[in-house]
N, C-alpha and C positions, 0 to 999 in steps of 0.2 A: 504494500500500500504506500510505503514511503516514497517509492520511485514513480508513483502516478502523479503527474503534474496537471493541475487545472489551468495552467498558463496557456496551454494550447487551445483552450475554449474561450478565452477572454474577448476575442473580436466579436463574438455573437453573444449578447447578453442572455438571450433565451437558452442557448446551448450551454453557456456557463452555469446558469442556475440549475438546469436539468442535470448536468454532469456533477455538480456539487451534491445534488440529491442522490444521484446514482452512487457516487463514492461513499456517501454517508450510509446508504442502505447496504452496500456491500460490506463495509466495515462492521456494521451492526450484525449482519448475517454471519460473518466470520466469527465475531466475538461470542455470539450466542449459538453457534452451530451445535446441533445434536443429530443423532442418527435418524430422528424423525422430523427434521427441519423441513420447511416447505421447499418445493422445487421452484427454480427460477428460469425465466426465458430472457436472455439478453438479445435485444433486437436493435439493429442499426446498420448503417453503412460500414464499409471496410475502413479499418484504421482508426477506430474511435475508442479503443481500449477494452473491448469485450474480452479478448483473450487475456490481456494484462490483469484485469480485475478477477477473472475466473481463476487464474493461477494464484493470485494473492489470497483468495478464499481457500484454495486448495492448500497453500502453504500453512495457513493458520489452522486448518482442520488437521493436517498431518502433525503439526506441533502439539496438538491436543490429543494425539493418539488414534485418530480416525483413519480408516483405510480409504484412500482416494484413488480413483482411476481417471486419468485425463487423457484425451486423445481427440484427434479430428474425426469427424464422421467418416471421412474417406479412409483413414487408417483402420477404423473399426470395421467398415464395410469390407475392405480387402481381407482382413483377418478372418472375419466370419465366413466370407465366400470361400477362402482358401481351405479353411477347416472343413467346410461342408462339402465342397466339390472336388478337392484335391486329395482327400484322404483315401488310402487304399482299403481301409477297413471302415465300412459304413457305421459301425458302432463307435468308432473313434472320431467324434465330432469336435475334439479339441476342448479347450477350457475357456476361450474368450467369452462366449455367451454366459457361462455360469459366473465368471468374474464380473462381467458387466451388470448382471442381475443382483449380485450379492454384496458388492462393495458398499461401504457406508455413504460415499458420495461419488457419483458419476458425473464427469464433466464432458459433455459431448460438444466439441467445438466445431464451428463452421458447418452446421447442418445445412444441407443443400448443395454442398460442393462435391459430394460423392457421386460416382457414376450411378445413375438410377437403374434399377432392375426390380423386377417383381420380388425376387428373393431379398434384396437389400431393404426394400420398403417394408416387407413383412417382418424382417428381423428387427428393424428399427421400431416398428409399431409394437412388437412383442416386448422389446426392452423397455420402452416408455410405459406401456400398459402394465407390465408385470411390476416394475418399480413403483408405479403409482398405486397399484392395489396393495403392495407390501408396505407402503408408507415410507419408501426410501427416497431421499432427495436426489434430484438430478438438476444440473445446470446445463442448459442448452444455449449456445450462441448461434445466431443466424443473421444473414443479410436479407432473408425472405420476409415478406409480409404474411399475415395470417392467411390471406387469400392464396398466396403462392404456396404456402405450406399445404393448404387443402388441395390445391391443384396438383401438386407434386406427389404427395403421399396419399392422402384420402381425407374425406370429411371426418371419419372416426378419429384419425390421428390428430387433425387440427382441433377437433372438439376437446380432446383430452388436454392438449396444450392450453387452449383457451380457458378451459374450466378449472384446471388444476395448478397451473404455473403462475407464479407472480411475475409480472412483466416489468422489465426495466428497459426503457427506450434510451438508446445512446444517440446523442446529437453532436453536430459539429463538423469540422473539416478534418480530413485524413491527417492524423498526427504524424505518420511516417513521412508524408510529403512535406509537411511543415518542418520536420526535423532535417530532412535532406536540404531544404532551402536554407535553413539556418547554417548548416555545415558548409554549404556552398558560398554563403555570404561572408564567412570568416576568412581572414587572410591566411 
């Protein structure tokens, strides 16, 4: 949390106020994290700090002894597909799915960037639904709108996200681009 700078949001007062609230909410979530904490949806454009703050939460949860799994939707999709379709033994489906279902906190970063397939969509739905029913918290970050989530995955998937996840909207201009501009401006 200490390395997250609100200075990158100062040019837009609305974005600054929103990101101040987002930072406060994330710190509070991390400080009070429990195995039955609510799930969160981080929504917003690229480069606004969704990954940064989800990793900050993960760090605090790990410090407090919780088991956290963090990864991109793409990396989870690849692992799940590989274990399902590349295994010589049909009984040996690997351990990725069980780990994703049972960890104290799952952070699913960049939902919507994975290569879509019926299997991946079904696997992601199963993970979200099973964790929801078990009361296990998940943090999902995405650039997609709720309508795009529905169109890409399903109405059932989007409904669970809309009804069960606390939403944090990230606003502002791409921090990475701002940082690159600042580095380029220095002698």
